[in-house]
SEMI-143389 format. One record per residue (C-alpha): x, y, z; residue number from 1; chain. Coordinates in Angstrom, 1 decimal. Example, Ala and Ser with C-alpha at 12.3 -4.5 7.8 and 13.67 -1.06 7.14 Angstrom:
2
{{12.3,-4.5,7.8},1,'A'}
{{13.7,-1.1,7.1},2,'A'}
***
This chain:
366
{{32.2,-2.4,-4.1},1,'A'}
{{30.7,0.4,-6.1},2,'A'}
{{28.5,2.8,-4.1},3,'A'}
{{26.2,5.4,-5.6},4,'A'}
{{25.4,8.6,-3.7},5,'A'}
{{21.9,9.9,-4.3},6,'A'}
{{20.5,13.2,-3.0},7,'A'}
{{19.7,16.7,-4.0},8,'A'}
{{23.0,18.4,-4.5},9,'A'}
{{22.2,22.0,-3.6},10,'A'}
{{22.6,22.5,0.1},11,'A'}
{{24.1,19.1,0.7},12,'A'}
{{27.5,19.6,-0.9},13,'A'}
{{29.5,19.2,2.3},14,'A'}
{{27.5,16.1,3.3},15,'A'}
{{27.9,14.5,-0.1},16,'A'}
{{31.7,15.1,0.1},17,'A'}
{{31.7,13.6,3.6},18,'A'}
{{29.9,10.5,2.4},19,'A'}
{{32.3,10.1,-0.5},20,'A'}
{{35.3,10.3,1.9},21,'A'}
{{33.7,7.5,4.0},22,'A'}
{{33.2,5.3,1.0},23,'A'}
{{36.7,5.9,-0.3},24,'A'}
{{38.3,5.2,3.1},25,'A'}
{{37.1,1.6,2.8},26,'A'}
{{38.6,1.2,-0.6},27,'A'}
{{35.3,1.3,-2.4},28,'A'}
{{34.5,3.3,-5.6},29,'A'}
{{32.3,6.3,-5.3},30,'A'}
{{29.8,7.1,-8.1},31,'A'}
{{28.0,10.5,-8.0},32,'A'}
{{26.6,12.9,-10.5},33,'A'}
{{29.3,15.5,-9.9},34,'A'}
{{31.9,13.2,-11.4},35,'A'}
{{30.1,12.2,-14.6},36,'A'}
{{31.4,15.1,-16.7},37,'A'}
{{30.3,15.6,-20.3},38,'A'}
{{28.5,12.5,-21.7},39,'A'}
{{26.3,11.8,-24.7},40,'A'}
{{23.4,10.4,-22.5},41,'A'}
{{21.1,12.7,-20.6},42,'A'}
{{21.8,13.3,-16.9},43,'A'}
{{18.8,11.2,-16.0},44,'A'}
{{19.9,8.2,-18.1},45,'A'}
{{23.5,8.5,-16.8},46,'A'}
{{22.4,8.6,-13.1},47,'A'}
{{20.0,5.7,-13.5},48,'A'}
{{22.7,3.7,-15.2},49,'A'}
{{25.0,4.5,-12.3},50,'A'}
{{22.4,3.1,-9.9},51,'A'}
{{22.0,-0.1,-11.9},52,'A'}
{{25.8,-0.6,-11.9},53,'A'}
{{26.2,0.0,-8.2},54,'A'}
{{26.4,-2.6,-5.4},55,'A'}
{{24.8,-0.2,-2.9},56,'A'}
{{23.1,3.2,-2.8},57,'A'}
{{23.5,5.9,-0.2},58,'A'}
{{20.3,8.0,0.0},59,'A'}
{{20.8,11.4,1.8},60,'A'}
{{17.5,13.0,2.7},61,'A'}
{{17.6,16.7,3.4},62,'A'}
{{14.9,19.4,3.4},63,'A'}
{{14.5,19.9,-0.4},64,'A'}
{{12.8,17.5,-2.8},65,'A'}
{{14.5,18.8,-6.0},66,'A'}
{{13.3,19.7,-9.4},67,'A'}
{{10.9,17.3,-11.0},68,'A'}
{{11.7,15.5,-14.2},69,'A'}
{{9.3,14.4,-17.0},70,'A'}
{{8.2,11.5,-14.8},71,'A'}
{{6.8,13.9,-12.2},72,'A'}
{{9.4,12.8,-9.7},73,'A'}
{{12.7,14.4,-8.7},74,'A'}
{{15.9,12.8,-9.9},75,'A'}
{{16.7,11.5,-6.4},76,'A'}
{{13.2,10.0,-6.2},77,'A'}
{{13.7,8.2,-9.5},78,'A'}
{{17.1,6.9,-8.4},79,'A'}
{{15.6,5.6,-5.2},80,'A'}
{{12.8,3.7,-7.0},81,'A'}
{{15.4,2.3,-9.4},82,'A'}
{{17.6,1.1,-6.5},83,'A'}
{{15.2,-0.2,-3.9},84,'A'}
{{14.5,-3.6,-5.5},85,'A'}
{{17.9,-4.0,-7.0},86,'A'}
{{20.5,-3.2,-4.3},87,'A'}
{{20.8,-2.4,-0.6},88,'A'}
{{19.8,1.2,0.1},89,'A'}
{{21.4,2.9,3.1},90,'A'}
{{19.3,5.9,4.2},91,'A'}
{{20.6,8.9,6.1},92,'A'}
{{18.3,11.7,7.1},93,'A'}
{{19.4,15.2,8.1},94,'A'}
{{18.3,16.2,11.6},95,'A'}
{{16.6,19.5,12.6},96,'A'}
{{15.3,20.7,9.2},97,'A'}
{{11.8,21.4,7.9},98,'A'}
{{11.1,19.4,4.8},99,'A'}
{{9.2,20.6,1.8},100,'A'}
{{5.8,18.9,1.3},101,'A'}
{{7.0,16.8,-1.7},102,'A'}
{{10.1,15.8,0.3},103,'A'}
{{7.8,14.8,3.2},104,'A'}
{{5.8,12.5,1.0},105,'A'}
{{9.1,11.0,-0.4},106,'A'}
{{10.3,10.4,3.1},107,'A'}
{{7.0,8.7,3.9},108,'A'}
{{7.5,6.4,1.0},109,'A'}
{{11.1,5.6,2.1},110,'A'}
{{10.0,4.9,5.6},111,'A'}
{{7.4,2.5,4.4},112,'A'}
{{10.4,0.4,3.2},113,'A'}
{{12.3,1.2,6.4},114,'A'}
{{12.4,-2.5,7.5},115,'A'}
{{14.3,-3.1,4.3},116,'A'}
{{16.8,-0.3,4.7},117,'A'}
{{19.6,0.7,7.0},118,'A'}
{{18.5,4.1,8.3},119,'A'}
{{20.3,6.6,10.5},120,'A'}
{{20.1,10.4,11.2},121,'A'}
{{23.0,12.8,11.0},122,'A'}
{{23.7,16.4,11.9},123,'A'}
{{27.3,17.1,10.9},124,'A'}
{{29.5,16.0,8.0},125,'A'}
{{31.9,14.2,10.3},126,'A'}
{{29.0,12.3,11.9},127,'A'}
{{27.7,11.3,8.5},128,'A'}
{{31.1,10.1,7.4},129,'A'}
{{31.4,7.9,10.4},130,'A'}
{{27.9,6.5,9.9},131,'A'}
{{28.6,5.7,6.3},132,'A'}
{{31.8,3.8,7.2},133,'A'}
{{29.9,1.7,9.8},134,'A'}
{{26.9,1.0,7.6},135,'A'}
{{29.1,-0.1,4.6},136,'A'}
{{31.3,-2.2,6.9},137,'A'}
{{28.2,-4.0,8.3},138,'A'}
{{26.8,-4.4,4.8},139,'A'}
{{30.0,-6.1,3.7},140,'A'}
{{29.9,-8.4,6.7},141,'A'}
{{26.3,-9.4,6.0},142,'A'}
{{27.2,-10.2,2.4},143,'A'}
{{30.3,-12.1,3.3},144,'A'}
{{28.2,-15.2,4.2},145,'A'}
{{27.9,-16.2,0.6},146,'A'}
{{26.4,-15.4,-2.8},147,'A'}
{{22.8,-15.2,-3.7},148,'A'}
{{22.0,-18.2,-5.9},149,'A'}
{{18.4,-18.1,-7.0},150,'A'}
{{18.4,-21.6,-8.5},151,'A'}
{{19.7,-23.2,-5.3},152,'A'}
{{17.3,-21.1,-3.2},153,'A'}
{{14.4,-22.3,-5.3},154,'A'}
{{15.5,-25.9,-4.8},155,'A'}
{{15.3,-25.4,-1.1},156,'A'}
{{11.9,-23.8,-1.2},157,'A'}
{{10.5,-26.6,-3.5},158,'A'}
{{11.9,-29.3,-1.1},159,'A'}
{{10.1,-27.7,1.8},160,'A'}
{{6.8,-28.0,-0.1},161,'A'}
{{7.5,-31.5,-1.3},162,'A'}
{{8.1,-32.6,2.3},163,'A'}
{{4.9,-31.1,3.6},164,'A'}
{{2.9,-33.7,5.5},165,'A'}
{{-0.4,-34.5,4.0},166,'A'}
{{-3.7,-33.1,5.3},167,'A'}
{{-7.3,-33.9,4.5},168,'A'}
{{-8.6,-31.6,1.8},169,'A'}
{{-6.9,-29.0,-0.4},170,'A'}
{{-3.9,-27.1,1.0},171,'A'}
{{-2.2,-23.8,-0.1},172,'A'}
{{1.6,-24.0,0.7},173,'A'}
{{4.0,-21.0,0.6},174,'A'}
{{7.7,-21.8,1.1},175,'A'}
{{10.3,-19.0,1.3},176,'A'}
{{14.0,-19.7,1.3},177,'A'}
{{16.6,-17.2,2.3},178,'A'}
{{20.0,-16.0,1.3},179,'A'}
{{22.9,-15.6,1.7},180,'A'}
{{22.8,-19.1,3.0},181,'A'}
{{24.0,-19.2,6.6},182,'A'}
{{22.9,-20.3,10.0},183,'A'}
{{20.3,-17.9,11.4},184,'A'}
{{19.1,-19.9,14.3},185,'A'}
{{21.3,-22.2,16.4},186,'A'}
{{19.8,-25.5,17.6},187,'A'}
{{19.2,-24.0,21.1},188,'A'}
{{17.5,-21.0,19.6},189,'A'}
{{15.1,-23.1,17.6},190,'A'}
{{14.1,-24.9,20.8},191,'A'}
{{13.6,-21.7,22.8},192,'A'}
{{10.0,-21.5,24.2},193,'A'}
{{10.0,-17.7,23.5},194,'A'}
{{10.3,-18.3,19.8},195,'A'}
{{7.4,-20.8,19.5},196,'A'}
{{5.3,-18.7,21.9},197,'A'}
{{5.8,-15.5,19.9},198,'A'}
{{4.9,-17.3,16.6},199,'A'}
{{1.8,-18.9,18.1},200,'A'}
{{0.7,-15.6,19.6},201,'A'}
{{1.1,-13.8,16.2},202,'A'}
{{-0.7,-16.6,14.3},203,'A'}
{{-3.6,-16.6,16.8},204,'A'}
{{-4.1,-12.9,17.5},205,'A'}
{{-1.9,-10.9,15.0},206,'A'}
{{-3.2,-9.2,11.9},207,'A'}
{{-2.8,-12.3,9.7},208,'A'}
{{-4.6,-14.7,12.0},209,'A'}
{{-3.4,-17.9,10.5},210,'A'}
{{-4.7,-20.0,13.4},211,'A'}
{{-8.2,-20.3,14.9},212,'A'}
{{-8.2,-19.2,18.5},213,'A'}
{{-10.9,-21.8,19.3},214,'A'}
{{-8.6,-24.7,18.4},215,'A'}
{{-5.5,-26.1,20.0},216,'A'}
{{-2.0,-25.8,18.7},217,'A'}
{{1.1,-28.0,19.0},218,'A'}
{{4.8,-27.3,18.4},219,'A'}
{{7.7,-29.7,18.0},220,'A'}
{{11.1,-30.0,16.4},221,'A'}
{{10.9,-31.8,13.1},222,'A'}
{{14.1,-32.5,11.1},223,'A'}
{{15.9,-29.8,13.1},224,'A'}
{{13.2,-27.2,12.3},225,'A'}
{{10.5,-25.7,14.4},226,'A'}
{{7.1,-26.9,13.4},227,'A'}
{{3.9,-25.4,14.8},228,'A'}
{{0.6,-27.0,13.8},229,'A'}
{{-3.1,-26.6,14.1},230,'A'}
{{-5.7,-28.6,12.3},231,'A'}
{{-5.3,-27.8,8.6},232,'A'}
{{-2.5,-25.2,9.2},233,'A'}
{{1.2,-25.4,9.9},234,'A'}
{{4.2,-23.0,10.2},235,'A'}
{{7.8,-24.3,9.8},236,'A'}
{{11.0,-22.3,10.5},237,'A'}
{{14.4,-23.9,9.8},238,'A'}
{{17.9,-23.0,11.0},239,'A'}
{{18.7,-21.1,7.7},240,'A'}
{{15.7,-18.8,8.0},241,'A'}
{{13.6,-20.6,5.5},242,'A'}
{{9.8,-20.5,6.3},243,'A'}
{{6.9,-22.7,5.1},244,'A'}
{{3.3,-21.8,5.8},245,'A'}
{{0.5,-24.3,4.9},246,'A'}
{{-3.1,-23.3,5.1},247,'A'}
{{-6.3,-25.2,4.3},248,'A'}
{{-7.7,-24.0,1.0},249,'A'}
{{-11.3,-24.6,1.7},250,'A'}
{{-13.9,-25.3,-1.1},251,'A'}
{{-16.6,-22.7,-1.6},252,'A'}
{{-20.1,-23.3,-0.3},253,'A'}
{{-22.6,-21.0,-2.0},254,'A'}
{{-25.6,-20.9,-4.2},255,'A'}
{{-28.6,-21.9,-2.1},256,'A'}
{{-26.4,-23.9,0.2},257,'A'}
{{-25.5,-26.4,-2.5},258,'A'}
{{-21.9,-27.5,-1.9},259,'A'}
{{-19.6,-26.8,-4.9},260,'A'}
{{-16.2,-28.5,-4.8},261,'A'}
{{-14.2,-25.5,-6.1},262,'A'}
{{-11.4,-23.2,-5.0},263,'A'}
{{-12.0,-19.5,-5.0},264,'A'}
{{-9.3,-17.4,-6.5},265,'A'}
{{-9.8,-14.3,-4.4},266,'A'}
{{-9.6,-16.3,-1.2},267,'A'}
{{-6.4,-18.1,-2.2},268,'A'}
{{-4.9,-14.7,-3.1},269,'A'}
{{-5.8,-13.3,0.3},270,'A'}
{{-4.2,-16.3,2.0},271,'A'}
{{-1.0,-15.8,0.0},272,'A'}
{{-0.9,-12.1,1.2},273,'A'}
{{-1.3,-13.2,4.8},274,'A'}
{{1.4,-15.8,4.4},275,'A'}
{{3.9,-13.4,2.9},276,'A'}
{{3.3,-10.8,5.6},277,'A'}
{{3.7,-13.5,8.3},278,'A'}
{{6.9,-14.7,6.7},279,'A'}
{{8.2,-11.1,6.7},280,'A'}
{{7.4,-10.8,10.4},281,'A'}
{{9.1,-14.1,11.2},282,'A'}
{{12.3,-13.0,9.4},283,'A'}
{{12.3,-9.7,11.4},284,'A'}
{{11.8,-11.8,14.6},285,'A'}
{{14.6,-14.2,14.0},286,'A'}
{{17.0,-12.0,12.0},287,'A'}
{{16.8,-8.4,13.3},288,'A'}
{{20.3,-7.7,12.1},289,'A'}
{{19.1,-8.4,8.5},290,'A'}
{{21.7,-10.9,7.6},291,'A'}
{{19.2,-12.3,5.2},292,'A'}
{{19.0,-10.0,2.1},293,'A'}
{{17.1,-12.0,-0.5},294,'A'}
{{14.2,-14.5,-0.5},295,'A'}
{{12.7,-16.9,-3.0},296,'A'}
{{8.9,-17.5,-2.5},297,'A'}
{{7.3,-20.6,-4.1},298,'A'}
{{3.6,-21.6,-3.9},299,'A'}
{{1.7,-24.7,-4.5},300,'A'}
{{-1.9,-26.0,-4.3},301,'A'}
{{-1.9,-29.5,-2.9},302,'A'}
{{-4.5,-32.2,-2.8},303,'A'}
{{-7.0,-30.2,-4.9},304,'A'}
{{-8.1,-33.4,-6.7},305,'A'}
{{-10.4,-32.4,-9.5},306,'A'}
{{-11.5,-29.0,-8.0},307,'A'}
{{-11.4,-26.1,-10.5},308,'A'}
{{-10.0,-22.7,-9.5},309,'A'}
{{-12.7,-20.0,-10.1},310,'A'}
{{-13.3,-16.4,-9.3},311,'A'}
{{-16.2,-15.5,-7.0},312,'A'}
{{-18.1,-14.3,-10.1},313,'A'}
{{-17.4,-17.5,-12.0},314,'A'}
{{-18.6,-19.6,-9.0},315,'A'}
{{-21.8,-17.5,-8.6},316,'A'}
{{-22.6,-18.1,-12.3},317,'A'}
{{-22.0,-21.8,-11.9},318,'A'}
{{-25.3,-22.2,-10.0},319,'A'}
{{-25.6,-25.8,-9.0},320,'A'}
{{-22.8,-27.4,-11.1},321,'A'}
{{-19.2,-26.8,-12.2},322,'A'}
{{-16.9,-28.4,-14.7},323,'A'}
{{-14.2,-30.4,-12.9},324,'A'}
{{-10.6,-30.3,-13.8},325,'A'}
{{-9.4,-33.3,-15.9},326,'A'}
{{-6.1,-33.8,-14.0},327,'A'}
{{-4.8,-33.9,-10.5},328,'A'}
{{-1.4,-32.3,-11.0},329,'A'}
{{-0.4,-30.2,-8.0},330,'A'}
{{0.9,-26.9,-9.5},331,'A'}
{{4.1,-25.5,-7.9},332,'A'}
{{5.0,-22.0,-9.1},333,'A'}
{{7.7,-19.3,-8.5},334,'A'}
{{8.6,-15.9,-9.8},335,'A'}
{{11.2,-15.2,-12.5},336,'A'}
{{13.9,-14.4,-11.7},337,'A'}
{{13.4,-16.5,-8.6},338,'A'}
{{14.9,-14.2,-5.9},339,'A'}
{{13.5,-11.0,-4.5},340,'A'}
{{14.9,-8.5,-2.0},341,'A'}
{{13.7,-9.4,1.5},342,'A'}
{{12.0,-6.0,1.9},343,'A'}
{{9.5,-6.8,-0.8},344,'A'}
{{7.8,-9.3,1.5},345,'A'}
{{6.7,-6.4,3.7},346,'A'}
{{6.3,-3.7,1.1},347,'A'}
{{4.7,-5.5,-1.8},348,'A'}
{{3.0,-8.7,-0.6},349,'A'}
{{-0.1,-8.0,-2.7},350,'A'}
{{2.0,-7.7,-5.9},351,'A'}
{{3.9,-10.9,-5.2},352,'A'}
{{0.6,-12.7,-4.3},353,'A'}
{{-1.0,-11.5,-7.5},354,'A'}
{{1.9,-12.8,-9.6},355,'A'}
{{1.9,-16.2,-7.8},356,'A'}
{{-1.9,-16.4,-8.2},357,'A'}
{{-1.7,-15.7,-11.9},358,'A'}
{{0.8,-18.5,-12.3},359,'A'}
{{-1.3,-20.9,-10.2},360,'A'}
{{-4.3,-20.0,-12.3},361,'A'}
{{-2.5,-20.9,-15.5},362,'A'}
{{-1.3,-24.2,-14.2},363,'A'}
{{-4.8,-25.1,-12.8},364,'A'}
{{-6.6,-24.3,-16.1},365,'A'}
{{-4.0,-25.8,-18.3},366,'A'}
***
């Protein structure tokens, strides 16, 4: 394993040395700017290449932000942004120091991703060294379950959508498969009342509100997975931590109360955001140890018949009539490359939803 150490150097020299000793004690290779020597590339290019070639990044957060580069960010901040969607980031924060204002904002950004990072505080070099050893050991154990294969993950997500039971009317389905592939929930854990109860409570009263509190819900075990349903909506969680959320994609009724059989793009996008956030919450609930490191989301619009997909503005302009689609193909889309780091479900659901929505729009208008 190659581990990159990212931090301001001045004032943290002893801590960077301690982190390097912890990495080396496990037989891993340390990469840090002190060891680069004279190179043809700029320090910025060299450090960012070091991040890209690493298997993990240690981010040491002290009081200072560091000098800004041409990007307006410090070198450490640039390294962090390069790393956070590529590799695991292990964050260590120095205790008992007053941070500069820029460093405080940087720390806020890192904490917004906290659910996706291993985080720990330290006070002494020896304490940091021990924490680094433990964190890297746990990381190695989590990755020992198997490789991340985006193609196979996509196949699992697609199969979840293809096996979705049919509802009346159009349905938006989001399926998210997980990796490394492993058993996250034992059969007895899938059957536990506490799991189904927690999911139903979140779906009824949480910020996403996938279920209508005025309607009844049911839960059962279907094909060794937990399936919770309400009229027009369902949530499925399987033993490997894959999640499928299906929601009714209701036609728009506007324009002097004339019914227009269309799908509204902004409403579908909002449903995707809610489904992604709910999926992130489920993974945190069933896998607090964060054995799952990567996910593949796939989305489909099902049973849309000839309904077109329009923006609200386009629907308003349509007045009393719309041009129906010529085909009934059910679009199924995914990102490229397929896999994303799990933390992105919580930190960037809007961006993922926008990309999936753009792909659905292309397929629907093709």
